[in-house]
TIRO-404520 format. One line per field, with one value per residue: residue number from 1; residue in one letter; x negated, y, z negated of N, C-alpha, C in turn. Coordinates in Angstrom, 2 decimals, m for minus. Layout:
BEGIN
pos NUM, ... $
code A, ... $
n_c1 X, ... $
n_c2 Y, ... $
n_c3 Z, ... $
ca_c1 X, ... $
ca_c2 Y, ... $
ca_c3 Z, ... $
c_c1 X, ... $
c_c2 Y, ... $
c_c3 Z, ... $
//
This chain:
BEGIN
pos 1, 2, 3, 4, 5, 6, 7, 8, 9, 10, 11, 12, 13, 14, 15, 16, 17, 18, 19, 20, 21, 22, 23, 24, 25, 26, 27, 28, 29, 30, 31, 32, 33, 34, 35, 36, 37, 38, 39, 40, 41, 42, 43, 44, 45, 46, 47, 48, 49, 50, 51, 52, 53, 54, 55, 56, 57, 58, 59, 60, 61, 62, 63, 64, 65, 66, 67, 68, 69, 70, 71, 72, 73, 74, 75, 76, 77, 78, 79, 80, 81, 82, 83, 84, 85, 86, 87, 88, 89, 90, 91, 92, 93, 94, 95, 96, 97, 98, 99, 100, 101, 102, 103, 104, 105, 106, 107, 108, 109, 110, 111, 112, 113, 114, 115, 116, 117, 118, 119, 120, 121, 122, 123, 124, 125, 126, 127, 128, 129, 130, 131, 132, 133, 134, 135, 136, 137, 138, 139, 140, 141, 142, 143, 144, 145, 146, 147, 148, 149, 150, 151, 152, 153, 154, 155, 156, 157 $
code M, T, E, G, G, W, D, V, E, F, Y, A, D, E, N, G, R, E, P, C, R, E, W, A, E, G, L, S, P, T, K, K, A, A, F, L, A, A, L, E, V, V, L, I, P, Q, G, I, N, V, A, S, N, E, F, G, K, S, L, G, G, G, L, Y, E, L, R, I, R, Q, T, A, T, E, I, R, Q, R, V, A, A, L, S, S, G, E, V, D, Y, P, P, E, A, V, L, L, R, V, F, F, C, T, A, G, R, K, L, I, M, L, M, S, G, Y, D, K, G, E, N, S, S, E, R, R, Q, N, R, E, I, E, N, A, R, R, L, M, R, A, H, T, E, Q, R, S, R, A, A, K, T, A, R, R, Q, P, R, S, R $
n_c1 7.77, 10.86, 14.28, 15.06, 13.14, 9.86, 6.65, 3.62, 0.26, m3.24, m5.49, m8.41, m11.76, m14.25, m16.22, m14.92, m14.21, m11.82, m10.48, m8.17, m7.29, m9.59, m9.65, m7.19, m7.66, m9.39, m7.86, m6.32, m4.59, m1.90, m1.52, m2.07, 0.01, 2.14, 1.57, 1.86, 4.57, 5.75, 5.13, 6.59, 9.36, 9.91, 8.31, 8.21, 11.02, 11.92, 10.07, 8.88, 10.88, 10.56, 9.54, 11.62, 12.52, 11.96, 9.77, 7.91, 6.16, 5.85, 2.87, 2.26, 1.28, 1.55, 0.71, 1.44, 2.44, 2.66, 4.16, 3.52, 4.82, 5.76, 5.82, 5.55, 7.77, 9.60, 9.92, 11.06, 13.46, 14.67, 14.82, 15.52, 17.33, 16.63, 15.60, 12.50, 10.61, 7.99, 4.77, 4.23, 2.31, m0.23, 0.91, 0.60, m0.04, 1.09, 0.08, m0.22, m1.43, m0.87, m1.97, m0.66, 0.08, 2.03, 1.78, 2.70, 5.81, 7.81, 5.65, 3.51, 0.48, m1.78, m3.93, m5.64, m6.10, m5.62, m6.14, m4.31, m3.86, m6.32, m7.73, m6.29, m6.70, m6.29, m8.29, m9.46, m7.25, m6.90, m9.31, m8.96, m6.75, m7.84, m9.79, m8.09, m6.91, m9.14, m9.65, m7.31, m7.61, m9.82, m8.66, m6.75, m8.48, m9.74, m7.56, m7.03, m9.40, m9.23, m6.93, m7.79, m9.81, m8.30, m6.78, m8.74, m9.39, m9.24, m6.18, m4.79, m3.41 $
n_c2 7.46, 6.57, 6.44, 3.17, 2.37, 1.31, 1.30, 2.54, 1.82, 2.34, m0.21, m0.75, m1.67, m3.42, m1.53, 0.80, 1.66, 2.47, 1.03, 1.39, 4.01, 5.44, 4.89, 6.09, 8.76, 9.46, 9.69, 11.39, 14.58, 14.24, 11.44, 10.88, 12.25, 10.71, 8.26, 8.97, 9.73, 7.30, 5.80, 7.21, 7.29, 4.77, 2.48, 2.85, 3.01, 0.53, m1.54, m4.89, m5.64, m4.45, m6.29, m7.49, m5.92, m3.57, m2.16, m3.74, m6.81, m10.12, m11.68, m14.03, m15.97, m13.99, m11.61, m8.62, m6.55, m3.20, m1.49, 1.22, 3.21, 5.59, 9.22, 11.39, 13.09, 11.70, 9.35, 10.32, 11.42, 9.21, 7.18, 8.38, 10.29, 12.94, 16.37, 17.18, 18.85, 19.08, 20.20, 21.10, 18.99, 18.42, 16.55, 13.06, 9.66, 7.16, 4.31, 2.46, 0.16, m1.09, m2.94, m4.79, m6.02, m7.47, m6.50, m7.24, m6.57, m4.75, m3.31, m2.19, m2.89, m1.25, m2.49, m2.28, m0.65, m0.04, 1.53, 0.53, 1.50, 2.37, 0.07, m2.60, m5.30, m8.84, m10.14, m8.09, m7.48, m9.91, m9.95, m7.72, m8.52, m10.75, m9.44, m7.95, m10.08, m11.05, m8.86, m8.95, m11.41, m10.75, m8.80, m10.33, m12.00, m10.06, m9.24, m11.63, m12.03, m9.76, m10.34, m12.62, m11.49, m9.74, m11.57, m12.62, m10.59, m9.45, m9.08, m6.03, m4.82 $
n_c3 m10.17, m8.79, m9.89, m10.60, m8.87, m7.74, m9.32, m8.01, m7.52, m6.91, m6.18, m8.05, m7.96, m9.95, m10.12, m10.00, m7.51, m5.05, m2.53, m0.80, m1.37, m0.63, 2.11, 2.90, 2.28, 4.29, 6.55, 9.35, 9.09, 10.03, 9.99, 7.31, 6.05, 7.00, 5.77, 3.03, 3.02, 3.70, 1.44, m0.48, 0.42, 1.35, 0.30, m2.57, m3.32, m2.23, m2.71, m2.68, m1.01, 1.43, 3.09, 4.33, 6.35, 9.08, 8.13, 6.85, 6.02, 4.84, 4.11, 3.01, 0.14, m1.78, m0.73, 0.98, 3.77, 4.61, 7.15, 9.09, 11.42, 12.28, 12.26, 9.37, 9.31, 10.96, 9.46, 7.05, 8.05, 9.24, 7.24, 4.76, 5.42, 5.25, 5.58, 7.03, 5.66, 6.02, 7.08, 10.41, 12.16, 14.66, 17.52, 17.22, 17.59, 15.35, 13.73, 11.34, 8.85, 5.66, 2.99, 0.30, m3.04, m5.71, m9.12, m11.65, m13.32, m11.21, m10.15, m7.72, m6.13, m4.25, m1.92, 0.43, 3.63, 7.16, 10.35, 12.80, 15.30, 16.20, 16.73, 17.88, 18.06, 17.63, 16.28, 14.73, 13.11, 11.71, 10.29, 8.64, 7.12, 5.80, 4.28, 2.58, 1.22, m0.14, m1.83, m3.32, m4.63, m6.22, m7.82, m9.19, m10.63, m12.24, m13.83, m15.14, m16.62, m18.27, m19.72, m21.13, m22.69, m24.22, m25.69, m27.33, m29.03, m32.37, m34.09, m35.12, m38.16 $
ca_c1 8.69, 12.25, 15.18, 15.21, 12.07, 8.64, 5.43, 2.60, m1.09, m4.33, m6.40, m9.79, m12.64, m14.96, m17.06, m14.04, m13.95, m10.45, m10.55, m7.02, m7.33, m10.69, m9.19, m6.12, m8.23, m10.09, m6.92, m6.00, m3.44, m0.64, m1.44, m2.01, 1.38, 2.99, 1.26, 2.48, 6.02, 6.13, 5.10, 7.66, 10.75, 10.08, 7.74, 8.63, 12.40, 12.21, 9.12, 8.60, 11.97, 10.16, 9.22, 12.82, 12.94, 10.93, 8.65, 6.99, 6.07, 5.16, 1.76, 2.09, 0.37, 1.72, 0.21, 2.42, 1.95, 3.53, 3.93, 3.87, 4.80, 6.34, 5.27, 6.23, 9.08, 10.45, 10.21, 12.01, 14.75, 15.23, 15.07, 16.14, 18.23, 16.17, 14.81, 11.11, 9.90, 6.57, 4.07, 4.15, 0.96, m0.29, 1.44, m0.39, 0.57, 0.84, 0.22, m1.03, m1.09, m1.30, m1.80, m0.37, 0.62, 2.63, 0.86, 3.56, 7.20, 8.07, 4.40, 2.85, m0.94, m2.26, m5.25, m6.45, m5.33, m6.39, m5.44, m4.19, m3.91, m7.71, m8.17, m5.14, m7.02, m5.92, m9.50, m9.56, m6.15, m7.22, m10.40, m8.39, m5.90, m8.73, m10.36, m7.05, m6.78, m10.32, m9.42, m6.22, m8.20, m10.65, m7.72, m6.20, m9.54, m9.90, m6.43, m7.20, m10.46, m8.73, m5.99, m8.58, m10.47, m7.27, m6.41, m9.84, m9.50, m8.45, m4.99, m4.77, m2.12 $
ca_c2 6.38, 6.99, 5.58, 1.85, 2.14, 0.62, 2.08, 2.21, 2.17, 1.92, m1.19, m0.30, m2.80, m3.29, m0.33, 1.96, 1.97, 2.25, 0.93, 1.95, 5.46, 5.94, 4.82, 7.08, 10.11, 9.70, 9.78, 12.72, 15.14, 13.64, 10.06, 10.91, 12.64, 9.54, 7.31, 9.44, 9.67, 5.88, 5.39, 7.89, 6.99, 3.36, 1.49, 3.04, 2.55, m0.84, m2.53, m6.01, m5.80, m3.96, m7.47, m7.95, m4.96, m3.16, m1.49, m4.61, m8.23, m10.95, m12.39, m15.27, m15.98, m12.80, m10.43, m7.98, m5.53, m2.07, m1.06, 2.63, 3.44, 6.89, 10.36, 11.66, 13.67, 10.63, 8.44, 10.98, 11.56, 7.89, 6.39, 9.10, 11.30, 14.21, 17.22, 16.79, 19.64, 18.88, 21.08, 20.47, 18.64, 18.12, 15.21, 12.00, 8.34, 6.59, 2.85, 2.13, m1.02, m1.00, m4.24, m4.65, m7.16, m7.03, m6.64, m7.13, m6.25, m3.49, m2.60, m2.47, m2.57, m1.03, m3.10, m1.70, m0.27, 0.25, 2.19, m0.45, 2.23, 2.49, m1.23, m3.48, m6.68, m9.86, m10.41, m7.03, m7.65, m11.06, m9.54, m6.82, m9.33, m11.53, m8.50, m7.67, m11.28, m11.06, m7.85, m9.44, m12.43, m10.04, m8.16, m11.40, m12.41, m8.98, m9.31, m12.84, m11.75, m8.78, m11.04, m13.47, m10.61, m9.24, m12.66, m12.85, m9.47, m9.63, m8.22, m5.08, m4.87 $
ca_c3 m9.83, m8.72, m10.66, m10.01, m7.90, m8.13, m9.52, m7.01, m7.95, m6.05, m6.77, m8.28, m8.27, m11.24, m10.06, m9.90, m6.10, m4.64, m1.07, m0.09, m1.53, 0.20, 3.50, 3.10, 2.25, 5.55, 7.66, 9.87, 8.35, 10.50, 9.51, 5.85, 5.70, 7.27, 4.70, 1.79, 3.20, 3.65, 0.03, m1.22, 0.79, 1.73, m0.60, m3.97, m3.53, m1.78, m3.21, m1.79, m0.05, 2.76, 3.91, 5.02, 7.37, 10.04, 7.48, 6.17, 6.34, 3.87, 4.74, 2.27, m1.00, m2.60, m0.02, 1.85, 4.68, 4.88, 8.54, 9.27, 12.87, 12.58, 11.53, 8.11, 9.63, 11.46, 8.34, 6.15, 8.71, 9.51, 6.05, 3.66, 5.97, 4.70, 6.48, 6.83, 4.67, 6.30, 8.00, 11.73, 12.56, 16.10, 17.86, 17.12, 17.39, 14.03, 13.68, 10.17, 8.06, 4.28, 2.35, m1.13, m3.78, m6.95, m10.25, m12.81, m13.03, m10.52, m9.92, m6.44, m6.12, m2.88, m1.83, 1.51, 4.80, 8.36, 11.45, 13.87, 16.55, 16.63, 17.23, 17.63, 18.39, 16.64, 15.49, 13.72, 12.19, 10.85, 9.41, 7.64, 6.24, 4.95, 3.32, 1.60, 0.38, m1.01, m2.86, m4.16, m5.51, m7.21, m8.75, m10.03, m11.55, m13.22, m14.76, m15.95, m17.60, m19.23, m20.60, m22.02, m23.64, m25.14, m26.61, m28.27, m29.95, m33.60, m34.13, m36.23, m38.90 $
c_c1 10.10, 13.09, 15.37, 14.11, 10.89, 7.55, 4.43, 1.26, m2.09, m5.19, m7.78, m10.63, m13.39, m15.89, m16.23, m13.72, m12.52, m10.37, m9.38, m7.00, m8.42, m10.29, m8.18, m6.67, m8.96, m9.17, m6.75, m4.81, m2.11, m0.47, m1.36, m0.61, 2.33, 2.80, 1.98, 4.00, 6.49, 6.10, 6.32, 9.06, 10.99, 9.59, 8.21, 10.08, 12.61, 11.28, 8.91, 9.74, 11.65, 9.84, 10.43, 13.33, 11.75, 9.69, 7.66, 7.05, 5.37, 4.08, 1.46, 1.12, 0.45, 1.19, 1.27, 1.75, 3.02, 3.16, 4.42, 3.69, 5.34, 5.59, 6.05, 7.64, 10.04, 10.85, 11.26, 13.40, 15.43, 15.66, 15.90, 17.15, 17.91, 15.55, 13.36, 10.43, 8.40, 6.03, 4.05, 2.69, 0.94, 0.26, 0.31, 0.34, 0.15, 1.09, m0.72, m0.53, m1.69, m0.98, m1.62, 0.11, 1.34, 1.64, 1.65, 4.95, 7.31, 6.81, 3.77, 1.40, m1.38, m3.70, m6.15, m5.52, m6.24, m5.50, m5.42, m4.22, m5.32, m8.24, m7.08, m5.42, m6.62, m7.11, m9.66, m8.47, m6.43, m8.32, m9.87, m7.51, m6.78, m9.40, m9.35, m6.85, m7.95, m10.14, m8.33, m6.74, m9.04, m9.76, m7.14, m7.23, m9.77, m8.80, m6.56, m8.27, m9.99, m7.77, m6.74, m9.27, m9.48, m6.85, m7.48, m9.95, m8.68, m7.29, m5.09, m3.40, m1.61 $
c_c2 6.95, 6.02, 4.25, 1.50, 1.42, 1.64, 1.61, 2.70, 1.70, 0.92, m0.56, m1.52, m2.51, m2.08, 0.94, 2.38, 1.59, 2.21, 1.58, 3.47, 6.07, 5.96, 5.93, 8.50, 10.46, 9.82, 11.23, 13.27, 14.51, 12.24, 10.00, 11.29, 11.48, 8.49, 7.71, 9.38, 8.22, 5.36, 5.94, 7.41, 5.55, 2.43, 1.64, 2.60, 1.06, m1.90, m3.65, m6.29, m5.21, m5.14, m7.98, m6.94, m4.54, m2.55, m2.45, m6.04, m8.93, m11.72, m13.71, m15.12, m14.74, m11.53, m9.93, m6.90, m4.46, m1.56, 0.36, 2.95, 4.81, 7.99, 10.54, 12.20, 12.58, 9.66, 9.06, 11.09, 10.21, 7.16, 7.15, 10.15, 12.67, 15.07, 16.98, 17.55, 19.58, 19.99, 20.38, 20.26, 18.39, 16.73, 14.17, 10.69, 7.81, 5.09, 2.36, 0.86, m0.84, m2.33, m4.04, m5.97, m6.60, m7.29, m6.48, m6.73, m4.84, m2.64, m3.11, m2.04, m2.46, m1.51, m2.41, m1.29, m0.11, 0.85, 1.22, 0.22, 2.40, 1.19, m2.24, m4.95, m7.63, m10.16, m9.37, m7.20, m8.79, m10.71, m8.63, m7.57, m10.15, m10.65, m8.18, m8.88, m11.37, m10.06, m8.30, m10.51, m11.77, m9.37, m9.18, m11.86, m11.35, m9.05, m10.51, m12.63, m10.79, m9.44, m11.93, m12.63, m10.10, m10.32, m12.90, m11.75, m9.74, m8.63, m7.29, m5.10, m3.50 $
c_c3 m9.79, m9.53, m9.94, m9.02, m8.52, m8.42, m8.49, m7.54, m6.90, m6.81, m6.90, m8.63, m9.57, m11.28, m9.95, m8.48, m5.74, m3.11, m0.33, m0.19, m0.65, 1.67, 3.78, 3.12, 3.53, 6.76, 8.12, 9.07, 8.75, 9.92, 7.99, 5.38, 5.92, 6.18, 3.41, 1.87, 3.11, 2.22, m0.69, m0.87, 1.23, 0.64, m2.05, m4.17, m3.24, m2.36, m2.21, m0.81, 1.32, 3.68, 4.67, 6.04, 8.23, 9.40, 6.82, 6.62, 5.18, 4.63, 4.03, 1.12, m1.87, m1.96, 0.95, 2.69, 4.84, 6.27, 8.72, 10.76, 13.27, 11.82, 10.25, 8.36, 10.07, 10.33, 7.43, 6.78, 8.88, 8.25, 5.02, 4.13, 5.38, 5.79, 6.10, 5.72, 4.87, 7.18, 9.35, 12.08, 14.06, 16.38, 17.85, 16.88, 16.02, 14.10, 12.57, 9.51, 6.67, 3.61, 0.86, m1.71, m4.99, m8.07, m11.54, m12.35, m12.44, m10.35, m8.63, m6.56, m4.66, m2.78, m0.80, 2.65, 5.99, 9.42, 12.62, 15.24, 17.08, 17.22, 16.89, 17.92, 17.26, 15.73, 14.38, 12.67, 11.21, 9.85, 8.29, 6.64, 5.29, 3.90, 2.22, 0.67, m0.60, m2.15, m3.84, m5.13, m6.61, m8.25, m9.72, m11.06, m12.62, m14.28, m15.69, m17.02, m18.67, m20.22, m21.59, m23.09, m24.68, m26.14, m27.67, m29.32, m31.20, m33.60, m35.34, m36.88, m39.15 $
//
């Protein structure tokens, strides 16, 4: 976490599966570098404020979308005025969506993602958003159960 920034974690279901991490690991080197750069120079410093600029959107109900439309080099140069420091990957269009919610004070939970460049249909987008909402509900239920369990535990002195 950077000073004043947000912590970012991958949501894990009850079986330990991390849908967003699994998706990101399957990306091409160019797209994976863009994803990591967007986390580092956009999402961590800005958190949910990305919903007020070109890099994000509020989808309602506590769900947000991180929009990644540039390569890692372009993101770093545009947002952080930094030299890329990146390996030059083959030219490739980047159009990624990452869905996230907050999970406490200054904590972002990455729920899922998809490559909109592979299929930009409204039907696909709606399906991906609904999947992210389902994961967010499961996360909320997990947190609620954990809180109830913690309240039942006897306090040690």
